[in-house]
N, CA, C and O atoms as a DFTB+ gen file, in Angstrom:
564 C
 N C O
     1  1     -22.756       6.640      41.523
     2  2     -22.813       6.852      40.092
     3  2     -24.046       6.170      39.517
     4  3     -24.398       5.057      39.907
     5  1     -24.678       6.840      38.609
     6  2     -25.849       6.244      37.980
     7  2     -25.470       5.710      36.595
     8  3     -24.311       5.812      36.192
     9  1     -26.419       5.153      35.877
    10  2     -26.163       4.499      34.595
    11  2     -25.642       5.459      33.540
    12  3     -24.899       5.048      32.649
    13  1     -26.021       6.743      33.623
    14  2     -25.555       7.731      32.654
    15  2     -24.027       7.891      32.728
    16  3     -23.369       7.998      31.693
    17  1     -23.471       7.906      33.924
    18  2     -22.034       8.026      34.095
    19  2     -21.287       6.804      33.518
    20  3     -20.213       6.946      32.933
    21  1     -21.862       5.624      33.687
    22  2     -21.254       4.413      33.125
    23  2     -21.216       4.461      31.595
    24  3     -20.235       4.046      30.979
    25  1     -22.279       4.965      30.998
    26  2     -22.317       5.074      29.533
    27  2     -21.255       6.067      29.050
    28  3     -20.561       5.800      28.069
    29  1     -21.127       7.203      29.728
    30  2     -20.138       8.208      29.361
    31  2     -18.722       7.646      29.508
    32  3     -17.890       7.840      28.622
    33  1     -18.439       6.950      30.617
    34  2     -17.122       6.352      30.826
    35  2     -16.819       5.285      29.762
    36  3     -15.685       5.187      29.293
    37  1     -17.805       4.505      29.389
    38  2     -17.617       3.477      28.366
    39  2     -17.298       4.118      27.017
    40  3     -16.396       3.667      26.311
    41  1     -18.040       5.175      26.658
    42  2     -17.773       5.869      25.394
    43  2     -16.396       6.533      25.394
    44  3     -15.702       6.504      24.378
    45  1     -15.995       7.125      26.504
    46  2     -14.680       7.734      26.594
    47  2     -13.568       6.686      26.474
    48  3     -12.553       6.929      25.822
    49  1     -13.759       5.536      27.095
    50  2     -12.779       4.458      26.987
    51  2     -12.682       3.962      25.552
    52  3     -11.591       3.675      25.059
    53  1     -13.834       3.861      24.879
    54  2     -13.852       3.413      23.488
    55  2     -13.132       4.409      22.570
    56  3     -12.341       4.004      21.718
    57  1     -13.400       5.697      22.740
    58  2     -12.747       6.723      21.938
    59  2     -11.252       6.749      22.227
    60  3     -10.449       6.911      21.308
    61  1     -10.869       6.593      23.487
    62  2      -9.453       6.538      23.845
    63  2      -8.738       5.358      23.198
    64  3      -7.610       5.486      22.723
    65  1      -9.404       4.216      23.187
    66  2      -8.823       3.018      22.564
    67  2      -8.674       3.221      21.058
    68  3      -7.640       2.864      20.494
    69  1      -9.673       3.779      20.404
    70  2      -9.589       4.048      18.963
    71  2      -8.455       5.028      18.654
    72  3      -7.725       4.849      17.679
    73  1      -8.310       6.054      19.477
    74  2      -7.243       7.038      19.283
    75  2      -5.871       6.378      19.437
    76  3      -4.961       6.623      18.645
    77  1      -5.737       5.549      20.453
    78  2      -4.476       4.830      20.678
    79  2      -4.115       3.984      19.454
    80  3      -2.978       4.046      18.985
    81  1      -5.059       3.193      18.927
    82  2      -4.775       2.333      17.778
    83  2      -4.503       3.140      16.514
    84  3      -3.680       2.735      15.693
    85  1      -5.173       4.264      16.345
    86  2      -4.923       5.110      15.173
    87  2      -3.516       5.702      15.213
    88  3      -2.820       5.704      14.197
    89  1      -3.092       6.200      16.367
    90  2      -1.755       6.767      16.506
    91  2      -0.699       5.687      16.320
    92  3       0.320       5.913      15.667
    93  1      -0.941       4.530      16.887
    94  2       0.038       3.444      16.772
    95  2       0.175       2.941      15.338
    96  3       1.279       2.628      14.894
    97  1      -0.939       2.863      14.613
    98  2      -0.868       2.386      13.222
    99  2      -0.152       3.388      12.319
   100  3       0.529       2.982      11.376
   101  1      -0.290       4.673      12.584
   102  2       0.402       5.681      11.782
   103  2       1.902       5.641      12.045
   104  3       2.690       5.888      11.133
   105  1       2.306       5.340      13.256
   106  2       3.727       5.331      13.626
   107  2       4.422       4.006      13.342
   108  3       5.627       3.902      13.572
   109  1       3.717       2.990      12.855
   110  2       4.314       1.703      12.550
   111  2       4.981       1.768      11.171
   112  3       4.332       2.123      10.187
   113  1       6.278       1.425      11.095
   114  2       6.950       1.491       9.787
   115  2       6.476       0.364       8.870
   116  3       6.279      -0.770       9.308
   117  1       6.302       0.692       7.609
   118  2       5.893      -0.296       6.607
   119  2       6.966      -0.339       5.537
   120  3       7.159       0.626       4.797
   121  1       7.667      -1.475       5.459
   122  2       8.699      -1.655       4.453
   123  2       8.122      -2.429       3.284
   124  3       7.477      -3.462       3.465
   125  1       8.356      -1.927       2.093
   126  2       7.958      -2.639       0.890
   127  2       8.943      -3.771       0.640
   128  3      10.073      -3.739       1.126
   129  1       8.513      -4.763      -0.115
   130  2       9.410      -5.858      -0.476
   131  2      10.599      -5.291      -1.239
   132  3      11.741      -5.700      -1.029
   133  1      10.319      -4.359      -2.113
   134  2      11.366      -3.692      -2.883
   135  2      10.885      -2.279      -3.209
   136  3       9.685      -2.042      -3.347
   137  1      11.804      -1.367      -3.327
   138  2      11.457       0.004      -3.698
   139  2      11.036       0.093      -5.164
   140  3      10.254       0.963      -5.547
   141  1      11.572      -0.826      -5.981
   142  2      11.290      -0.841      -7.415
   143  2      10.280      -1.954      -7.714
   144  3      10.560      -2.870      -8.486
   145  1       9.126      -1.859      -7.100
   146  2       8.127      -2.928      -7.189
   147  2       7.684      -3.173      -8.628
   148  3       7.616      -4.325      -9.055
   149  1       7.384      -2.129      -9.378
   150  2       6.875      -2.293     -10.737
   151  2       7.903      -2.964     -11.639
   152  3       7.557      -3.850     -12.422
   153  1       9.159      -2.551     -11.536
   154  2      10.217      -3.153     -12.360
   155  2      10.401      -4.631     -12.016
   156  3      10.612      -5.458     -12.903
   157  1      10.319      -4.955     -10.728
   158  2      10.456      -6.364     -10.312
   159  2       9.279      -7.200     -10.822
   160  3       9.451      -8.369     -11.168
   161  1       8.101      -6.611     -10.868
   162  2       6.927      -7.331     -11.349
   163  2       7.070      -7.670     -12.832
   164  3       6.629      -8.730     -13.277
   165  1       7.683      -6.775     -13.586
   166  2       7.894      -7.043     -15.011
   167  2       8.881      -8.194     -15.238
   168  3       8.818      -8.872     -16.264
   169  1       9.789      -8.414     -14.285
   170  2      10.786      -9.484     -14.382
   171  2      10.299     -10.799     -13.779
   172  3      11.071     -11.752     -13.682
   173  1       9.041     -10.864     -13.377
   174  2       8.538     -12.044     -12.675
   175  2       8.598     -13.301     -13.545
   176  3       8.884     -14.382     -13.031
   177  1       8.336     -13.186     -14.840
   178  2       8.396     -14.362     -15.726
   179  2       9.805     -14.928     -15.760
   180  3       9.975     -16.144     -15.858
   181  1      10.824     -14.070     -15.680
   182  2      12.202     -14.552     -15.628
   183  2      12.428     -15.402     -14.392
   184  3      13.106     -16.427     -14.459
   185  1      11.858     -14.979     -13.243
   186  2      11.997     -15.747     -12.010
   187  2      11.308     -17.106     -12.137
   188  3      11.822     -18.110     -11.642
   189  1      10.160     -17.142     -12.790
   190  2       9.462     -18.410     -13.005
   191  2      10.311     -19.342     -13.860
   192  3      10.414     -20.534     -13.568
   193  1      10.918     -18.806     -14.912
   194  2      11.791     -19.619     -15.768
   195  2      13.004     -20.141     -14.998
   196  3      13.414     -21.287     -15.179
   197  1      13.575     -19.294     -14.141
   198  2      14.723     -19.703     -13.340
   199  2      14.340     -20.793     -12.342
   200  3      15.121     -21.713     -12.100
   201  1      13.148     -20.696     -11.762
   202  2      12.686     -21.753     -10.844
   203  2      12.514     -23.063     -11.582
   204  3      12.875     -24.118     -11.060
   205  1      11.966     -23.017     -12.793
   206  2      11.787     -24.259     -13.554
   207  2      13.131     -24.859     -13.962
   208  3      13.267     -26.079     -14.047
   209  1      14.128     -24.002     -14.214
   210  2      15.479     -24.502     -14.485
   211  2      16.016     -25.254     -13.264
   212  3      16.657     -26.296     -13.406
   213  1      15.754     -24.728     -12.069
   214  2      16.231     -25.356     -10.834
   215  2      15.554     -26.696     -10.594
   216  3      16.214     -27.657     -10.199
   217  1      14.256     -26.776     -10.824
   218  2      13.546     -28.033     -10.576
   219  2      13.858     -29.085     -11.639
   220  3      13.651     -30.275     -11.405
   221  1      14.351     -28.661     -12.799
   222  2      14.683     -29.626     -13.852
   223  2      16.004     -30.348     -13.590
   224  3      16.298     -31.344     -14.250
   225  1      16.794     -29.869     -12.650
   226  2      18.075     -30.510     -12.350
   227  2      17.852     -31.830     -11.631
   228  3      16.863     -32.004     -10.919
   229  1      18.784     -32.763     -11.825
   230  2      18.716     -34.047     -11.118
   231  2      18.881     -33.851      -9.619
   232  3      18.160     -34.454      -8.824
   233  1      19.817     -33.017      -9.242
   234  2      20.090     -32.731      -7.833
   235  2      19.780     -31.244      -7.619
   236  3      20.292     -30.397      -8.350
   237  1      18.959     -30.927      -6.640
   238  2      18.590     -29.541      -6.380
   239  2      19.492     -28.952      -5.300
   240  3      20.283     -29.659      -4.675
   241  1      19.358     -27.658      -5.097
   242  2      20.106     -26.972      -4.052
   243  2      19.572     -27.422      -2.693
   244  3      18.361     -27.486      -2.477
   245  1      20.489     -27.732      -1.789
   246  2      20.129     -28.153      -0.437
   247  2      20.555     -27.066       0.545
   248  3      21.689     -26.589       0.507
   249  1      19.630     -26.683       1.423
   250  2      19.912     -25.671       2.434
   251  2      19.684     -26.305       3.796
   252  3      18.572     -26.728       4.112
   253  1      20.743     -26.370       4.606
   254  2      20.660     -26.960       5.939
   255  2      21.181     -25.968       6.966
   256  3      22.133     -25.234       6.702
   257  1      20.556     -25.946       8.135
   258  2      21.020     -25.083       9.218
   259  2      21.411     -25.940      10.409
   260  3      20.727     -26.898      10.768
   261  1      22.545     -25.561      11.016
   262  2      22.990     -26.293      12.194
   263  2      23.974     -25.418      12.964
   264  3      24.947     -24.923      12.396
   265  1      23.719     -25.232      14.243
   266  2      24.615     -24.548      15.162
   267  2      25.080     -23.185      14.664
   268  3      26.280     -22.910      14.642
   269  1      24.149     -22.340      14.268
   270  2      24.496     -20.980      13.855
   271  2      25.119     -20.860      12.483
   272  3      25.678     -19.816      12.147
   273  1      25.034     -21.903      11.690
   274  2      25.591     -21.876      10.338
   275  2      24.546     -22.409       9.355
   276  3      23.759     -23.299       9.680
   277  1      24.558     -21.853       8.172
   278  2      23.710     -22.340       7.097
   279  2      24.614     -22.893       6.011
   280  3      25.504     -22.201       5.517
   281  1      24.382     -24.130       5.650
   282  2      25.164     -24.803       4.599
   283  2      24.306     -24.873       3.344
   284  3      23.227     -25.465       3.354
   285  1      24.788     -24.269       2.266
   286  2      24.119     -24.301       0.963
   287  2      24.939     -25.193       0.058
   288  3      26.103     -24.905      -0.220
   289  1      24.331     -26.283      -0.406
   290  2      25.015     -27.227      -1.288
   291  2      24.397     -27.164      -2.685
   292  3      23.202     -27.402      -2.857
   293  1      25.207     -26.847      -3.656
   294  2      24.755     -26.767      -5.037
   295  2      24.987     -28.108      -5.716
   296  3      25.795     -28.909      -5.247
   297  1      24.275     -28.363      -6.834
   298  2      24.483     -29.628      -7.559
   299  2      25.931     -29.787      -7.996
   300  3      26.543     -28.855      -8.517
   301  1      26.466     -30.973      -7.779
   302  2      27.871     -31.231      -8.112
   303  2      28.114     -31.282      -9.614
   304  3      29.245     -31.123     -10.073
   305  1      27.049     -31.505     -10.377
   306  2      27.211     -31.622     -11.831
   307  2      27.446     -30.272     -12.515
   308  3      27.851     -30.229     -13.677
   309  1      27.193     -29.176     -11.802
   310  2      27.338     -27.850     -12.410
   311  2      28.661     -27.198     -12.020
   312  3      28.963     -27.058     -10.835
   313  1      29.445     -26.800     -13.012
   314  2      30.725     -26.154     -12.715
   315  2      30.559     -24.642     -12.595
   316  3      29.595     -24.072     -13.106
   317  1      31.487     -24.014     -11.930
   318  2      31.618     -22.560     -11.858
   319  2      30.294     -21.858     -11.595
   320  3      29.719     -21.223     -12.479
   321  1      29.834     -21.985     -10.384
   322  2      28.588     -21.353      -9.972
   323  2      28.878     -19.945      -9.475
   324  3      29.808     -19.727      -8.699
   325  1      28.071     -18.994      -9.931
   326  2      28.181     -17.624      -9.435
   327  2      26.771     -17.100      -9.157
   328  3      25.780     -17.682      -9.597
   329  1      26.703     -16.009      -8.430
   330  2      25.408     -15.426      -8.095
   331  2      25.426     -14.856      -6.700
   332  3      26.482     -14.490      -6.184
   333  1      24.236     -14.777      -6.075
   334  2      24.167     -14.261      -4.712
   335  2      23.080     -14.960      -3.908
   336  3      22.091     -15.466      -4.439
   337  1      23.316     -14.961      -2.604
   338  2      22.377     -15.507      -1.636
   339  2      21.821     -14.333      -0.861
   340  3      22.576     -13.573      -0.256
   341  1      20.503     -14.178      -0.874
   342  2      19.886     -13.074      -0.141
   343  2      19.067     -13.646       1.005
   344  3      18.225     -14.523       0.813
   345  1      19.329     -13.132       2.200
   346  2      18.541     -13.476       3.376
   347  2      17.539     -12.343       3.566
   348  3      17.901     -11.263       4.031
   349  1      16.292     -12.585       3.212
   350  2      15.254     -11.560       3.204
   351  2      14.400     -11.679       4.465
   352  3      13.836     -12.734       4.755
   353  1      14.319     -10.570       5.208
   354  2      13.503     -10.501       6.425
   355  2      12.325      -9.581       6.120
   356  3      12.515      -8.375       5.962
   357  1      11.129     -10.118       6.037
   358  2       9.963      -9.368       5.556
   359  2       9.580      -8.210       6.456
   360  3       9.083      -7.197       5.963
   361  1       9.791      -8.322       7.751
   362  2       9.321      -7.300       8.675
   363  2      10.225      -6.075       8.755
   364  3       9.773      -5.011       9.179
   365  1      11.493      -6.198       8.358
   366  2      12.426      -5.077       8.518
   367  2      13.534      -5.201       7.483
   368  3      14.365      -6.106       7.565
   369  1      13.549      -4.294       6.510
   370  2      14.529      -4.404       5.430
   371  2      15.956      -4.143       5.892
   372  3      16.901      -4.489       5.183
   373  1      16.132      -3.543       7.056
   374  2      17.493      -3.320       7.558
   375  2      18.159      -4.631       8.005
   376  3      19.375      -4.670       8.194
   377  1      17.380      -5.692       8.172
   378  2      17.926      -6.984       8.569
   379  2      18.235      -7.879       7.365
   380  3      18.741      -8.988       7.535
   381  1      17.935      -7.404       6.150
   382  2      18.256      -8.172       4.946
   383  2      19.768      -8.262       4.773
   384  3      20.507      -7.347       5.134
   385  1      20.207      -9.378       4.215
   386  2      21.629      -9.566       3.934
   387  2      21.776     -10.167       2.544
   388  3      20.953     -10.971       2.107
   389  1      22.840      -9.761       1.859
   390  2      23.145     -10.307       0.551
   391  2      24.596     -10.778       0.559
   392  3      25.502     -10.027       0.920
   393  1      24.806     -12.031       0.155
   394  2      26.132     -12.644       0.186
   395  2      26.450     -13.175      -1.208
   396  3      25.636     -13.873      -1.813
   397  1      27.628     -12.845      -1.710
   398  2      28.065     -13.374      -3.010
   399  2      28.405     -14.857      -2.859
   400  3      28.954     -15.283      -1.843
   401  1      28.073     -15.617      -3.871
   402  2      28.345     -17.055      -3.833
   403  2      29.813     -17.307      -4.125
   404  3      30.353     -16.868      -5.140
   405  1      30.449     -18.032      -3.197
   406  2      31.837     -18.469      -3.353
   407  2      31.884     -19.924      -2.911
   408  3      32.005     -20.214      -1.721
   409  1      31.788     -20.829      -3.863
   410  2      31.708     -22.241      -3.524
   411  2      33.063     -22.810      -3.124
   412  3      34.114     -22.336      -3.556
   413  1      33.005     -23.841      -2.284
   414  2      34.230     -24.540      -1.872
   415  2      34.408     -25.789      -2.732
   416  3      33.750     -25.933      -3.762
   417  1      35.282     -26.678      -2.317
   418  2      35.583     -27.885      -3.102
   419  2      34.384     -28.812      -3.228
   420  3      34.280     -29.559      -4.201
   421  1      33.465     -28.774      -2.243
   422  2      32.276     -29.624      -2.278
   423  2      31.115     -28.979      -3.039
   424  3      29.990     -29.477      -2.992
   425  1      31.382     -27.876      -3.736
   426  2      30.354     -27.114      -4.451
   427  2      29.291     -26.586      -3.489
   428  3      28.100     -26.577      -3.799
   429  1      29.745     -26.151      -2.325
   430  2      28.847     -25.611      -1.319
   431  2      29.385     -24.333      -0.726
   432  3      30.494     -23.905      -1.044
   433  1      28.601     -23.728       0.130
   434  2      29.021     -22.501       0.814
   435  2      28.416     -22.498       2.197
   436  3      27.264     -22.886       2.387
   437  1      29.216     -22.050       3.176
   438  2      28.754     -21.930       4.555
   439  2      28.577     -20.457       4.890
   440  3      29.447     -19.629       4.622
   441  1      27.421     -20.151       5.486
   442  2      27.102     -18.773       5.848
   443  2      26.843     -18.715       7.345
   444  3      26.108     -19.543       7.884
   445  1      27.449     -17.734       8.022
   446  2      27.244     -17.547       9.456
   447  2      25.903     -16.871       9.688
   448  3      25.685     -15.753       9.220
   449  1      24.996     -17.540      10.412
   450  2      23.677     -16.983      10.708
   451  2      23.438     -16.906      12.215
   452  3      22.294     -16.814      12.661
   453  1      24.516     -16.943      12.999
   454  2      24.373     -16.972      14.451
   455  2      23.764     -15.691      15.020
   456  3      23.177     -15.727      16.101
   457  1      23.885     -14.584      14.334
   458  2      23.339     -13.317      14.846
   459  2      21.931     -13.036      14.343
   460  3      21.335     -12.029      14.725
   461  1      21.393     -13.893      13.505
   462  2      20.072     -13.666      12.916
   463  2      19.010     -14.384      13.714
   464  3      19.202     -15.518      14.154
   465  1      17.871     -13.705      13.900
   466  2      16.739     -14.292      14.608
   467  2      15.448     -13.871      13.918
   468  3      15.286     -12.706      13.554
   469  1      14.541     -14.804      13.740
   470  2      13.253     -14.489      13.126
   471  2      12.994     -15.312      11.887
   472  3      13.699     -16.280      11.600
   473  1      11.955     -14.906      11.147
   474  2      11.544     -15.616       9.938
   475  2      12.229     -14.995       8.724
   476  3      11.956     -13.848       8.370
   477  1      13.103     -15.741       8.101
   478  2      13.832     -15.295       6.923
   479  2      13.444     -16.141       5.723
   480  3      13.025     -17.291       5.860
   481  1      13.590     -15.553       4.553
   482  2      13.455     -16.278       3.301
   483  2      14.807     -16.253       2.616
   484  3      15.360     -15.183       2.365
   485  1      15.343     -17.430       2.310
   486  2      16.613     -17.531       1.615
   487  2      16.308     -17.541       0.131
   488  3      15.654     -18.456      -0.370
   489  1      16.784     -16.517      -0.577
   490  2      16.583     -16.393      -2.023
   491  2      17.941     -16.510      -2.693
   492  3      18.823     -15.679      -2.477
   493  1      18.103     -17.540      -3.503
   494  2      19.387     -17.779      -4.163
   495  2      19.212     -17.583      -5.664
   496  3      18.503     -18.349      -6.318
   497  1      19.857     -16.559      -6.207
   498  2      19.924     -16.312      -7.639
   499  2      21.318     -16.787      -8.061
   500  3      22.321     -16.231      -7.613
   501  1      21.384     -17.800      -8.911
   502  2      22.687     -18.335      -9.305
   503  2      22.661     -18.745     -10.756
   504  3      21.603     -18.980     -11.340
   505  1      23.854     -18.825     -11.331
   506  2      23.955     -19.263     -12.717
   507  2      25.196     -20.119     -12.900
   508  3      26.178     -20.013     -12.164
   509  1      25.111     -20.973     -13.917
   510  2      26.222     -21.856     -14.263
   511  2      26.149     -22.112     -15.757
   512  3      25.098     -22.478     -16.283
   513  1      27.258     -21.919     -16.429
   514  2      27.354     -22.137     -17.880
   515  2      26.307     -21.333     -18.652
   516  3      25.757     -21.818     -19.641
   517  1      26.036     -20.127     -18.212
   518  2      25.101     -19.250     -18.910
   519  2      23.636     -19.494     -18.626
   520  3      22.789     -18.769     -19.147
   521  1      23.305     -20.489     -17.818
   522  2      21.905     -20.785     -17.469
   523  2      21.636     -20.224     -16.074
   524  3      22.404     -20.456     -15.141
   525  1      20.526     -19.479     -15.945
   526  2      20.188     -18.857     -14.664
   527  2      19.211     -19.737     -13.900
   528  3      18.325     -20.369     -14.475
   529  1      19.406     -19.756     -12.562
   530  2      18.585     -20.568     -11.670
   531  2      18.127     -19.710     -10.488
   532  3      18.743     -18.697     -10.158
   533  1      17.035     -20.142      -9.864
   534  2      16.523     -19.454      -8.672
   535  2      15.977     -20.498      -7.700
   536  3      15.219     -21.389      -8.083
   537  1      16.375     -20.370      -6.446
   538  2      15.889     -21.267      -5.402
   539  2      15.477     -20.422      -4.210
   540  3      16.110     -19.414      -3.897
   541  1      14.409     -20.845      -3.549
   542  2      13.898     -20.087      -2.409
   543  2      13.471     -21.062      -1.320
   544  3      12.886     -22.107      -1.602
   545  1      13.772     -20.707      -0.065
   546  2      13.353     -21.537       1.064
   547  2      13.107     -20.644       2.267
   548  3      13.846     -19.686       2.493
   549  1      12.083     -20.950       3.034
   550  2      11.777     -20.186       4.247
   551  2      12.476     -20.829       5.430
   552  3      12.476     -22.050       5.581
   553  1      13.077     -19.982       6.278
   554  2      13.763     -20.452       7.472
   555  2      13.282     -19.668       8.682
   556  3      13.035     -18.466       8.589
   557  1      13.152     -20.335       9.797
   558  2      12.872     -19.635      11.053
   559  2      14.061     -19.846      11.963
   560  3      14.322     -20.963      12.408
   561  1      14.783     -18.771      12.239
   562  2      16.027     -18.850      13.009
   563  2      15.805     -18.346      14.419
   564  3      16.736     -18.333      15.223
């Protein structure tokens, strides 16, 4: 083989590689954070206000993981907490989970996370006595 054949083989390999990456990128699923992106963006100031409400508390929400369980502890000073806990998985929306808040006597809730693996964001939207709060924490399970 002479140098001309090497150039042709190199160009063919390059075109093949580009074709492979183009086909693979088209077939890769892309999930949006939310289907209603514009509506959520308009509510962003509400989320900022809810975060500031959370940081203004003397005791903040504590999220601990141990042995396949996630323990969420809410401030003891707040009565009758309601809302939801969302486990958001950025890479695949089918792995997202939403759990209604049902506190126990210690003002906490235990969530089974033994089947979850990967990088999750715990988003807690909660309210007490008419005041709304928001807490967020990243977890790698």
